[in-house]
DOLOMI-712230 format. One record per residue (C-alpha): x, y, z; residue in three letters. Coordinates in steps of 0.25 Angstrom, whole numbers, plus 5000, padded with zeros to 4 digits. Example, Ala and Ser with C-alpha at 12.3 -4.5 7.8 and 13.67 -1.06 7.14 Angstrom:
504949825031Ala/505549965029Ser/
% end
This chain:
493348545209Met/493348635197Asn/493648595182Ala/494748675176Ile/494848625162Gly/495048505154Asn/494648395164Gly/495448455176Phe/494848495190Arg/495448575201Glu/495548535216Asp/495748645226Gln/497248625225Gly/498048665212Ala/497748535205Val/497148485192Leu/496548345192Leu/496048275179Pro/494648235180Leu/494948095176Asp/495648065189Gly/497048055184Ser/498148145190Tyr/499048225183Asp/500148325187Ser/499148435191Phe/498648335202Ser/500048305206Leu/500248455209Met/499048455219Gln/499248495233Thr/497948545238Arg/497048425236Tyr/495548455241Ser/494148455235Arg/493348555243Pro/492048515249Leu/490848605246Ser/490948715256Leu/489448705258Leu/489548555261Cys/490648585271Thr/489848685279Leu/488548595279Ile/489348485285Val/490148565295Leu/488948625301Ile/488248495303Gly/487148495293Leu/486948375284Ser/487348395269Gly/488348355259Cys/487948215261Gly/488348215276Met/487448195288Pro/487348315298Ser/488448325308Gly/489348225301Glu/490848265300Leu/491448275287Leu/492448165282Val/493648195274Thr/493548135260Ala/494348015258Ala/495648045250Pro/495748005235Val/497047925231Ile/497447935217Ala/497747845210Pro/496947755219Ala/497947635220Gly/498047515211Gly/499147445204Gly/500247525197Phe/501547505190Val/502247635194Ser/502247735206Ala/501047815208Gln/500847965212Thr/499647965221Val/498748085225Thr/497748095236Met/496548195236Thr/495448225246Asp/494048285243Ala/494048355256Thr/494548495256Ala/495848515265Gly/495948365267Ala/497348305271Ser/497648165266Ile/498448065274Phe/499047935268Tyr/499847815270Thr/500547725260Val/500847605269Asp/499347555270Gly/499147615283Thr/497947695287Thr/498247845285Pro/497947945297Thr/498148095298Ser/499548055303Ala/499947995290Ser/500648055278Ala/499848185273Arg/499648185258Tyr/500248315251Ser/500448275237Gly/500548155227Pro/501348035233Ile/502047925225Ala/501747775227Val/502847695221Ser/502547565227Arg/501347475231Ser/500647555242Thr/499347565250Val/499047715251Leu/497947755261Lys/497447895264Ala/496447975272Met/496048125272Ala/495648225283Val/495148365282Ala/494748415296Pro/493648435301Pro/493248315293Ser/493548175297Glu/494648095290Ala/494348025277Ser/494247875275Ala/495547805271Val/495747775257Val/496747675251Ser/497547655238Ala/498347525235Asn/499447555225Phe/500147435219Thr/501447475212Ile/501847365202Ala/503047415194Val/503747335184Pro/505047265187Gln/506347325181Ala/507147235172Ala/508247145178Ala/509647205176Pro/510547135166Val/511947105171Ile/513147095162Ser/513947015160Pro/513146895164Ala/513546815176Gly/514646705175Gly/516046675177Ala/517146775173Tyr/518646785175Thr/518646935175Ala/518047055181Val/516647085175Gln/516047215173Thr/514547205176Ile/513447295170Ser/511947295173Leu/510847345164Thr/509347355165Asp/508247365155Ala/507347445163Thr/507447595160Pro/508047675171Gly/508347555180Ala/509447565191Ala/510147435193Ile/510647385207Tyr/511547275209Tyr/512347185219Thr/513647095216Val/513547015229Asp/512346925225Gly/511347005233Ser/510047055228Thr/510147195223Pro/509147305226Gly/509047455225Ala/510047475236Thr/511047395229Ser/512247445220Thr/511647535209Ala/512247495195Tyr/512947615189Thr/513847545179Gly/514647415176Pro/515447365187Phe/516547265188Pro/516347125195Leu/517747065199Ala/517246945207Gly/516146845207Ser/514846905211Ala/513346905208Thr/512847035202Val/511347055205Ser/510547175200Ala/509147235200Val/508547355192Ala/507647465198Ile/506947575189Ala/505847675192Ala/504547615190Gly/505047475190Tyr/505247375201Gly/506547315204Met/507047215193Ser/507347065196Pro/508747035201Val/509847005190Ala/511046935194Ala/512346875188Ala/513446795195Ser/514846815191Tyr/516046725194Thr/517246805192Ile/518646735193Thr/519746835191Leu/521046775188Pro/521746905192Leu/521447005203Pro/520747135200Leu/521647265199Thr/521247365210Ala/520247465206Thr/520847595203Pro/520747715212Val/520347855206Ile/520747975213Ala/520048065216Pro/518847975218Gly/517848055210Gly/516948165216Gly/516548305212Thr/517648405210Phe/517748555206Ala/518948535197Ser/519648435188Ala/520248315195Gln/521548235193Thr/521148095194Val/522147975197Thr/521947825196Leu/522747725204Ser/522647575206Asp/523147485218Ala/523547375209Thr/524947395205Ser/525247415190Gly/523747425187Ala/523347505174Thr/522147595176Ile/521147615165Tyr/520147735167Tyr/518947805160Thr/518347945162Leu/517047925156Asp/516347835166Gly/516547705158Ser/517147585164Thr/518647575161Pro/519347455154Thr/520747425151Val/520447495138Ala/520147625145Ser/521247735147Pro/522447695156Val/522647785168Tyr/524047855166Ala/523947965177Gly/523048065183Ala/522048135175Phe/521148255176Ser/519648245177Val/519048375173Gly/517548345172Lys/516548255178Ser/517048115175Thr/516947965180Thr/518347905181Val/518347755180Lys/519647665181Ala/520047515181Val/521447455183Ala/522147325179Val/523547275183Ala/524347155178Ala/523847025185Gly/522547095188Tyr/521147105183Asn/520447245179Leu/520047325192Ser/518747375196Gly/518247505190Val/518647635198Ala/517647755196Ser/517647895201Ala/516648005196Gly/517248155195Phe/516248275195Thr/516948395191Ile/516248525195Thr/517148645194Pro/517148755203Val/516848895197Thr/518048985199Ser/518049075211Thr/517649215207Pro/518649325207Val/518349455215Val/519049575209Ser/519649655215Pro/520049555225Gly/519649625238Gly/520549715246Gly/520449855253Thr/519949965244Phe/519650115246Ala/518450115237Ser/517250035232Ala/517749915223Gln/517149865210Thr/517249715211Val/517149605200Ser/517049455202Val/517449365191Ser/517549215189Asp/518449125180Ala/517349025177Thr/516649055164Ala/515149095166Gly/515249085182Ala/514149165189Ala/514749245201Ile/514049265214Phe/514549355225Tyr/514249415239Thr/514749545245Leu/514349515260Asp/515449415263Gly/514549295261Ser/514949175252Val/514249195239Pro/513349085233Thr/512549075220Thr/511449155227Ser/512349275229Ser/512349395220Ala/512749365205Val/514049445201Tyr/513649525188Thr/514749625188Gly/515749715196Pro/515149775209Phe/515649875219Ser/516149845233Val/516049975241Ala/516249925255Arg/517049815262Thr/516549685256Thr/516949545253Thr/516549495239Val/516349345238Gln/515949275225Ala/515749135219Val/515449085205Ala/514848975198Ile/514748935184Ala/513948825176Ser/514648695178Gly/515448745190Tyr/515248745205Arg/515248865214Leu/516548935215Ser/517348975227Gly/517149105233Val/517949225228Gly/518049335239Ser/518649475240Ala/518549565252Ser/518549715249Phe/518849815260Thr/518349955256Ile/519050055265Thr/518350185269Thr/518850325264Val/518750445273Thr/517550535268Pro/518050645260Thr/518050775268Pro/517050885265Val/517551025262Ile/516551135265Ser/516251225258Pro/516451125247Gly/517051215237Gly/516551315228Gly/516651465224Thr/516551565236Phe/516551715237Ser/517251715250Ser/518251635259Ala/517751505263Gln/517851425277Thr/518151275273Val/517851165282Ser/518251015280Leu/517450895286Ser/517450745284Asp/516350635287Ala/517350535293Ala/517450565308Gly/518750605313Gly/519350625299Ala/520550715297Thr/520450805285Ile/521650855277Tyr/521550975267Tyr/522251065257Thr/521851195252Val/522851205240Asp/522151105231Gly/523150985235Thr/522650855239Thr/522650835254Pro/523250725262Thr/523450685276Val/524650785276Ala/523750905272Ser/523251005283Pro/522250945293Val/520851005293Tyr/520551065307Thr/519451165304Gly/518851265293Pro/519751345285Phe/519551465276Ala/519751475261Val/519951615256Gly/520351585241Lys/520051485230Thr/520551355236Thr/520351195234Thr/520151135248Val/520450975248Gln/520350885260Ala/520450735264Val/520150665276Ala/520550535284Val/519850465296Ala/520350355304Ser/520050225297Gly/519750295284Tyr/520650315272Arg/520950465267Leu/519750525260Ser/519550575246Ala/519950725244Val/518850835246Ala/519050955238Ser/518351095237Ala/518751215229Ser/518351345235Leu/518351465225Thr/518351595232Ile/517751695223Asn/517051835224Leu/515651835219Pro/515351885205Ala/514452015204Ala/512951985205Thr/512351985191Pro/511452105187Val/510052065180Ile/509452165171Ser/508352205171Pro/508152195186Gly/506952135193Ser/505552185189Gly/504152165183Thr/504052165167Phe/502952145157Val/503752085146Ala/504951985146Ser/506352045150Gln/507752025145Thr/508651995156Ile/510152025156Ser/511151995167Ile/512552055170Gly/513652045180Asp/514752145184Ala/515852035186Thr/516652025174Ser/516551885166Gly/515451845176Ala/514451725171Ala/513051755175Ile/512051635178Tyr/510551655179Tyr/509251595182Thr/507751645178Val/507051545187Asp/507251605201Gly/508351505205Thr/509751555209Thr/510751545198Pro/512051465198Thr/513151445188Val/512351325183Ala/511251425179Ser/511051485165Pro/512251575161Val/511851715157Tyr/512251745142Thr/511351865139Gly/509951935141Pro/508751845142Phe/507251865142Ala/506251825153Ile/504751815150Arg/504251775163Ala/504351825178Thr/505751775181Thr/506851795191Thr/508251805185Val/509451775194Gln/510951775191Ala/512351755196Val/513751775191Ala/515051715192Ile/516451755186Ala/517851695186Ala/518451725200Gly/517051755206Phe/516051675213Ser/514551675210Leu/513851805211Ser/512651845219Gly/511251815213Val/510551925205Ala/509051915203Ser/507951985196Ser/506551955195Thr/505751985182Phe/504251985183Thr/503551975170Leu/502151995170Thr/501851995155Gly/502251855149Val/501151755147Thr/501451605148Ala/501551525136Met/500251445133Pro/500251295134Ala/499751205123Ile/499151065126Ala/499450965121Pro/500750995116Thr/501150965101Ser/500750825096Gly/499950755085Ser/498550715085Phe/497550635077Ala/496250725075Thr/496350835084Ser/497050885097Val/496450985108Val/497451095111Val/497351175124Arg/498151305127Leu/498351365140Ser/499251465147Asp/499751485161Ala/499651635161Thr/498351675168Ser/497351745158Gly/498251715146Ala/497651715132Arg/498151615122Ile/498351635108Tyr/498551525098Tyr/498851485083Thr/498551355076Leu/499351385064Asp/500751385070Gly/500851545070Ser/501251625082Met/500051665090Pro/499851805094Thr/498751885102Ala/498051885089Gly/497951725088Ser/496851645092Ala/496451645107Val/496451505114Tyr/495051485121Thr/494951335121Ser/495551205117Ala/496051195102Leu/495751075094Thr/496851045083Val/496450955072Thr/497650975062Ser/499150995064Thr/499251125071Thr/500351215079Thr/499751285090Val/500451405095Arg/499951495107Ala/500351615115Val/499651675127Ala/499551815133Gln/498951865147Ser/498552005150Pro/499752085155Gly/500751975149Phe/501551965137Ser/501251855127Val/501751715130Ser/502651625121Gly/502151535110Val/501651395113Ala/501651295102Thr/501151155099Ala/500951075086Thr/499950975084Phe/500050875072Thr/498850805067Lys/499150655062Ile/498450605050Ala/497450495052Ala/498050355050Gly/499450405052Ser/499650335065Gly/499050265077Ile/497650325080Ser/496750315092Gly/496250375105Thr/496750395119Val/495650375130Ala/495750395145Phe/494650345154Ser/493850315141Lys/493950465137Arg/494750535126Ala/496150575131Leu/496450705124Gln/497850765122Gly/498550635125Ala/499850615118Phe/499950485111Val/501250415106Ser/501650285100Leu/502750205106Tyr/503550085102Ala/504049995113Ala/505449995117Gly/506349875113Gln/507649895121Thr/507149845134Gly/505949825143Tyr/505349965145Gly/506350025135Ser/505850165129Ala/504750155119Ser/504950235106Ala/503950335101Val/503450295087Val/502450405085Ser/502950525078Ser/502250615088Asn/501250605100Ala/499850615096Ser/498850705104Ile/497450645107Thr/496250735103Asp/494950755110Asn/494550615107Ala/495850555111Gly/496250525097Ala/497650515092Phe/498550475080Thr/499950435082Val/500850435070Pro/501950335071Tyr/503150265064Ser/503550125069Cys/505050115072Pro/504849965070Asp/503649885066Pro/503849785077Ser/503949885088Arg/502749885098Gln/502050015099Val/501050075109Tyr/500350215111Leu/500550305123Val/499550415126Ala/499950515137Ser/499250635143Gly/497950695138Gly/496650725145Gln/495250665145Val/494150765141Ala/494150885150Thr/494850825162Thr/496250875165Pro/497350825157Ala/498050705163Val/499550715164Ser/500250665152Gly/501250595161Ser/500150525169Ser/499250475158Leu/499850375148Val/499050275140Leu/499650165131Val/499050075120Thr/499849955114Leu/499849945099Leu/500849835096Gly/501749815084Arg/502049955077Cys/502049895063Gly/500649835066Ser/499949965071Leu/498449985066Asn/498350125063Thr/496950105058Ala/496350075071Ser/496250175083Ala/496950145096Thr/496450175110Val/497450215121Val/496850215135Asn/496950155149Glu/496550015144Met/497650005133Thr/498550065143Thr/498249945153Val/498449845142Ala/499849905138Ala/500349925153Ala/500049775156Trp/500549715143Ala/501849805143Leu/502149815158Ala/503349725157Pro/503949815146Phe/503649955152Val/504750035159Gln/504250175164Ala/503050205155Gly/502350205142Ala/503650245134Thr/504550135140Gln/503950005134Val/504849905129Gly/505549765129Ser/506849715126Ser/507349685112Ser/507149535114Thr/505749545119Asn/505049625108Ala/504149505106Ala/503749515121Gly/503449665120Leu/502549635107Ala/501849525114Ser/501549615126Ala/500949725116Phe/500049615110Leu/499549575124Thr/499249715128Gly/498549745115Met/497649615118Asn/497249675131Leu/496549795125Val/495849845113Asp/496649965109Ser/495550005099Val/494550025111His/495450025123Gly/494749915130Thr/495049775135Val/495449665125Gly/496249685112Gly/495849635098Ala/496849525098Ser/496449475112Leu/496349315111Pro/494849275111Ala/495049185123Gly/495749295132Ala/495149355144Thr/495649495148Leu/495449555162Pro/494549665157Thr/494049715170Ser/495449725175Glu/495949795163Met/494749895164Asn/495149925178Thr/496549955175Leu/496150045164Ala/495250115173Asp/496350135183Val/497150215173Leu/495950285168Ala/495750335183Ser/496850435180Cys/495950525171Val/494950555183Ala/495850635192Thr/497250625186Pro/498050685197Ser/497350585208Ala/497050455201Val/498350455192Cys/499150465205Ser/498350355211Gly/498550265199Leu/500050295199Phe/500150275214Gln/499350135213Ala/500250095201Ala/501550125208Thr/502249995212Pro/502849975226Ala/504150045227Gly/503950095212Gly/503750225205Thr/502350275202Ala/501950275187Pro/501850405180Ala/500750375170Asp/499550285168Thr/500350185159Phe/501450175169Ala/500450155180Ala/499750035172Ala/501149975170Val/501449975185Asn/500049915188Val/500349805177Ala/501749775183Arg/501249775198Tyr/499849715197Pro/499749695212Gly/500049835216Asn/499049925222Gln/497849855215Val/496749915223Ala/497350055222Ala/497250045207Leu/495949985207Tyr/495450095216Gly/495650195204Leu/494550135196Val/493150185198Ser/491750135194Ser/491750235182Ser/493050195177Ser/493050195161Pro/493450045159Phe/492449945163Gln/492249835168Pro/493249845179Val/493649755191Leu/492649765202Ser/493749755213Ala/495249775213Ala/496049655207Pro/497149575214Ser/498149635204Asp/498149705190Trp/498749595182Thr/498149575168Leu/497849435165Ala/497349385152Val/496749245151Arg/496749165138Tyr/496149025134Gly/496048935122Gly/497148875114Gly/496848735121Gly/497148785135Leu/496648665144Ala/497248665159Ala/498448745155Pro/499748715163Ser/501148765159Ser/501348895150Ile/502548945142Ala/502849055132Ile/503649035119Asp/504549135112Gln/503449195104Ser/502649225117Gly/501649115115Ala/501049055127Val/501048895128Trp/500248825138Val/500248675142Ala/498848615144Asn/498648505154His/497548455144Ala/498648415135Gly/498948525126Ser/499648655124Val/499148795121Ser/499848915114Lys/499449065115Phe/500049195110Thr/500649285119Ala/499349355119Gln/498549235123Gly/497949195109Ala/497849045108Ala/498848985097Leu/498448835100Ser/497148765096Pro/495948755105Ser/496548615110Thr/497948665112Gly/499148605105Phe/499048455108Thr/499748325105Gly/501148275108Gly/500748195120Gly/500248325127Met/499348275139Tyr/499248345153Glu/500248445149Ser/500848525160Phe/502248585156Gly/502548675144Leu/503848745140Ala/504348815127Val/505748795123Asp/506748885115Gly/506248835102Ser/504748865105Gly/504348725107Asn/503348685118Ile/503648575128Trp/502448515136Val/502448415147Thr/501348315147Asn/501148255161Ala/500548125156Glu/500448045143Ser/499747925138Ser/500247795144Gly/500947755131Ser/501847885131Val/502847885142Asn/502047795151Gly/501047905153Gly/502047995160Leu/501948115150Gly/502748185140Ser/503248315134Val/502748375122Thr/503448475113Lys/502748575103Leu/503248675093Asp/502748815094Gly/501548785085Thr/501048675095Gly/501548565086Ala/502048435094Val/503548405092Leu/503548295102Ser/502748185095Gly/501448125099Ala/501848095114Asn/502848195117Gly/504248175124Phe/504348075135Thr/505748045137Gly/506748085148Gly/505848045160Gly/504548125156Ile/503648085168Asp/502348175170Phe/503048295165Pro/502448425171Glu/503348545167Ala/504348575156Val/505448685153Ala/506348715142Ala/507848755143Asp/508648835133Thr/509248715127Asn/507848675122Gly/507748555132Asn/506548545141Val/506448495155Trp/505248425160Val/504748405175Ala/504148265177Asn/503148275188Tyr/502948125187Gly/504348075188Gly/504948185196Ser/505948205186Thr/506448305175Ala/506548275160Thr/507448345150Leu/507048345135Leu/507848395123Ala/507248495114Ser/506948375105Thr/506148305116Gly/507248205118Ala/507448165133Ala/508748215139Leu/508448165153Ser/508448015156Pro/507247925156Ala/506947955171Gly/507148105169Gly/508048195178Tyr/508048225192Gly/507248105198Tyr/507248125213Gly/507548275212Asp/506248315206Leu/504848295213Val/503648305204Phe/504148425196Pro/503148515190Thr/503948635185Gly/505248655178Val/506148775174Ala/507448775167Val/508648875169Asp/509648935159Gly/510648815162Gln/509548715158His/509348675172Thr/507948635176Ala/507248665189Trp/506048585193Phe/504848615202Ala/504548495211Asn/503048505215Gln/503148375222Gly/504248425232Gly/504848545238Ser/505948565228Thr/506448615214Val/507448535207Thr/508548585198Glu/508948485186Val/510248525178Pro/510248515163Ala/510948385164Ser/509848325173Gly/510848285183Val/510948335197Gly/509548385200Ala/509448475213Ile/508248495221Gln/508048625229Val/507048625241Ser/506248755239Cys/504748725236Cys/503348675239Gln/502948595227Gly/503548675217Ala/502648665204Ser/503248775195Gly/504648825193Ile/505348945186Ala/506749015186Leu/507049155186Asp/508149235179Gln/509149205190Gln/508949055189Gly/508149055202Asn/507048945203Val/505548985207Trp/504648875210Ala/503148885212Ala/502748805225Asn/501348745222Tyr/501248685236Tyr/501848805243Gly/501148925236Asp/502448985235Ser/503649005225Val/505048955229Ser/506449005223Ala/507748935222Val/509048995216Ser/509648935203Gly/510648875212Ala/509648795220Gly/509648875233Ser/508248905239Leu/507849055238Ile/506449035243Ser/505548915247Ala/504348995244Gly/503849135241Tyr/502449155244Thr/501349255241Gly/500849325229Gly/499749225227Gly/500549095226Leu/499548985227Met/499948845221Gly/500948915211Pro/501248835199Arg/501748905186Gly/502949005189Ile/503849095180Ala/504849205182Val/504749335173Asp/505749425167Gly/505949505179Ala/506049375188Gln/504749395194Arg/504049255197Val/502649225192Trp/501849105198Val/500549045193Ala/499649005206Asn/498948875202Tyr/498048875215Gln/497949035216Gly/497549055202Asn/498449175201Thr/499949215198Val/500949255208Thr/502149355205Asn/503349355214Leu/504649435214Gln/505749355208Gly/507249355211Ala/507449485205Ala/506449555215Gly/506849615228Asn/506049515235Ala/506049385227Pro/504749295229Gly/503949415234Ala/502549415228Pro/502249525218Leu/500849475216Ser/499749495227Gly/499249385237Ala/498349325227Ser/499349335215Gly/499149395202Tyr/497949365193Gly/496849335203Val/495849375192Ala/496649325180Ala/495749195179Gly/496849095182Leu/496448955186Ser/497448865191Leu/498648935184Pro/499748835181Tyr/500848885172Gly/501449025170Leu/502349095160Ala/502849235157Ile/503049285143Asp/503849395136Ala/502849505138Thr/502849485153Gly/501449415153Ser/501249305163Val/500549185157Trp/499749085166Val/499048955163Thr/497648945170Ser/497448795170Ser/496048795177Gly/495348875166Asn/496148845154Asp/496848985152Ala/498149055151Val/498249195158Val/499149305154Gln/499549405165Phe/499949525155Val/501249585157Gly/501349545172Ala/502849495172Ala/504149535166Ser/504349465152Pro/505049335151Val/505849275139Lys/505149165132Val/505149045131Pro/505649025145Leu/506948955143Leu/507948965155Gly/507849075165Leu/506749185162Pro/507149325158Gly/506649455151Leu/506549435136Pro/
% end
């Protein structure tokens, strides 16, 4: 066994056992009980050698089981566990004192002993022999419930007596007889006062949980009635469940009887309302009535309970069905306010699992639309239905040619896609009908005409009208281009004319054939390079002319020089290079803004510009005329006038890169960023830059983007391929005195921290207007990952107790750095490896990094293969990792066997420690709680933790001192500073019994899962109990260890002791179990209200709809192994902490194309994250996934791995 912190030890299964021998709820969760023998010892024995304390050749004997507790006298039921030290041993047991064999009951988990019992057990682990039989004698001596009190006392009476029974034992149920026999648990249960109209002996006993049956109380009554009893009234209808208000009538068999009645469940008397006629019951009510007639005594009490559950109105489909000639827009409505509508289009009867109606939809084919509706407090409606018959229209005929202008008569043919269709046509512009001429074959059109046609085929309706206008024109004269084709030394002025009066001329100069969409000729124009001019003409009453073409070969114009980089700002200097496409061209330039000539400076090598300069250049090649003038302006930025720093790639200066400052968007996730630098800065030979800027808002988050450039003498990397990013944070807090590095490492930090906020690239980083705090927190997290002054791992504000994945970050930086070696090859390799399945390849290095962050399990080996032994960032990973998640581990703050975890509105992380304390951290992992954690308030063996809407913290304590709640635990409430708000002992009312989990609802109330009592407790925001002393849901919950609350305040519980989850309404009444699971230990809800349960015993995750129907009994894969903590992110993906696998699993959620399919690999995410027995899991507003690591007293942050979630988690999760 391995010690895992603060007095706990770990068995092979997912178990925490205290070293003092007592058992807590971690031990109750054990399923894999074994203590492995030494492998060496096992081998020695199996090969027949002596050793391990055993003689040679002797077979191994399975260790005897250990029963805990080991028997004894008790005053309450006991939960008994059995373990065995032999690995893989199966335990068999009996509870009737007989000797167990391998045919006896097999032990699979804790068992309840509620009466005196002799428990015997043996174990066997083949090939070892069976163990010795062990025995434990349990004597359960429970206190006797108090005897009931019967009122009135026995005696002689002359009138009917109303008998009431009470008992002093809390929660006691009373059973009674009126025939003198001894009552028991099968006798009539007392539910309220009852009449006694004749002599009888009333006997009663009381039974309560944790108590023995009370002594029998008895009272004898002698009732001498001077008058007969009036007949008991008849209530019609006789009670039940109804969908609408009921008209109730009362009647009595005794002639002339007067009937008295109540509607509040109280017993009526002659002072109650007199029945005068039928009345309406419109809500759930208990009707009670008595009657009395002259010469008669008061009758017995008649009672009828009415439960009124109205049916939601049947939806109305509009239009209401019928036969239509075209697609119909269908809307569905319901008269019941707030009703949700579900519909089908395949003729099946809709249910609440069918498509949800969100707005009008189109019906384009014969279809039956059916719909149902349901509203809160109503039952499912009847089915609204409408059938739509969409008749087929004959295809529109095709006229060939399809109209146009022609220079000669045209032969026109008509056709139709419908086989056997008859075509009718006109040539005078009128609309054809079936009375028009029938088309029998091609016909000639010799003048301007409009041909129109319709068609009809058997079984089809008349088609739409096809129309074609044929304009028969003679062509205009072909234009004349002057001068004609030839070879010229200088530029030429071209004129075009046409002999057709009024003709418009259209021309091209790129060799393409001109059309009437080409440029219109308006006057002579110049050509300065070899060009083919082509022209056509058209005039009113004429068709398009033939094409005129002339080719002009100009041998004397030199290409315009290229200046690189183009205009921009710089800090110290900028290297400017000039080039020209004309072979042998000499370039002349000026640096004073004047026009260059052949007498200006001749360009021979790169120019270094150190002050604000306008560079102008022309070029001339022998035999060519001088080129046009190229111009670029470079502006020097004064020192201290902006953000300064250097851009490096592969740890070398990146020259000629453009650097700009951006402010993140605030109108949606991935919204466009705003440029806040006055112009782009160009890096000099040392990679230096200075970016002047002006903050649009001091609170906006800003970052640097560097694109393009080249390293030393290597070829320039394409500006669209190389993009590097550094996060700077709040614009109003920028430090202009400190230099900033932009490189691959800063880009890795930015990509992982901002992955949930990026759309298409570095210029689309943003959040919603309601999650500015989450975006700011993501910036701080990214700035903690990297030192922006040196471009290395670890920011200046990184908490002292944090552990970064240094080798992994170096490896990722090297993956990006590989682009500089051979850009065309390696960058394409990076972009290909960073392309998600079915997705689009990234266009630059930052987009590639974001893709790797979002899909950390995609092509891991291919990405790792881009790194070489000489890569610039060291040390690197020695082998490809299982995934590229970035996990940061934090300690301190009093962490001691941490269990549950939650995020408050500020983004702070709260953790419950099993050692009896609570820890608090900033969203960047800095401890805000003392080294002991926050303590007091009865915190002891703390498992569950939740944050309410007021920022208060609720903690469940599995046990308490014997003087507090009988040792059955408590709930502690803290404020946001860690101060106790629930007194010295915490809250204990409402049935608190070994509480394991807690969740807050939007009303400020909290639900508690009671593992020990298999019940639920509901507490008000003040801590006052809203549930009864025995809690809610007894009999419907089975050792619950998880709870989640939906938007309607309904609580869902994970039953680790069974195969179900349980839904408990806000009222606590009417709990429903849903079979789905295998020891569900954690539970979460998604945005649609679906329930996701982590099956600790099944290594799987189950899904149940909000209506309680099973979606899946268990999704597997993705590394699921002993799953415990579970949460759903803002994109409805499901995240699970694997307590036994020491990893995190990610599954597609309900919004995915394959819900439940694993997104993480076979081992899960975070194999190298340092997780040890991960218990709780939560997602914050930055998209980071936080996991408690109970085995090594740590919390782990998976940076930017998920989609952000609104915090604190109240009701259903969603994007903030």
